Structure formats: structure tokens, C-alpha cells
N, C-alpha and C positions, 0 to 999 in steps of 0.2 A: 614353463609358464609362458604363454603367448602374450605379447604386448598388443595393446589396442592401438590402431592408427589414430592420430589426432583428428578431432572433428574440425577440419579446416573450414567448412562452410560456416559453422557457428563462430569460430575464431575470427574469420574474416568479417562477418557481419557485426561483430562486437567493436570493430575499429571504424566503422562507417557512421558518420553523423547523419542521422535521418530526419532531424527536425531543426529547421532554421526559420523561426517565425518572423524575424524582423531584419531589415536592412542593416541595422546597427550590429546585430549578432553576426551577420555575414561578414561585416567589415572587421570584427574583432577576432574571428577564427584565426588560429596561428597558421603560418606557412607550413605546409606538409599535411594539413588536414585533408581528409577524404570525405566528401559529402555525396550522398546519393539516396536512391530509393528503388523500389520494385515497380514503380509506376511511370517510368519514362520521364522523371523529373517534374511531373505535374503536381506533386505535393508541395512545391515551392511556388510562391507568387512570382510573377514576371519580374518584379523589382528585385527580389532576392536572387533570382536566377541571373539577372543582369550583373549584380555585384559579384556573384560567384564566378561568372564567366570573365569578368574583368580582372579577376585574380588568378586566372589559369592560362598558361600558354597552350595547353592541349585541348581544352574544351571538354564537353561531355563525351563519355565513352560508354559502350555497353559491354558487360561482362557476364557470361553465363557460368553459373556454379550449379552443377546438377540441373535441376528443373527450375532454378531461380534465375531470373534475368535482372541484373542490377544496371541502373543508369548512374554513372559516377562522374565526379569531377574532382581533380586534385588541385588544391590551392598551392601555387608555387610562387606567388608574389604578394 
């Protein structure tokens, strides 16, 4: 019986927070959260993006998974 490879693309996407509608929510996200989207970060307001950036040492990064291009930020403070 052949085992199927895990669907890493969907597993990865399930761990990304894609909606942060308010500055307050951006401030409350726990350290270690990964926030991002497929649209170059444009789904977040400038104010929310600024809060996310202030909580990250690394800033926004792009990651390609197959044909999907994610723009991500990891909150580490």
C-alpha cells in the first residue's frame, strides 16, 4: 500500500493568519504568529502593516510554494 505525501501547501497555508482587520488585533497576535497573503501584503492597511513590521526583526519575506507566492511576516516581539 503506497502512502500519500502530505499536502504541505495546504498545511502551510492553514498556519498563516491572512486577515488582520485592526491595529488592535495586530497588537494582540502572539509572538510566533505568521501573517501574510498572496497579494504582496496589500490586503492589510498601512497602519496594520506598520504594527506588524514593528513586531518583526526580519520584516516581510516572499516565499514561493508551487505556483503560489506568499508575502509573509513572522512576529517575534
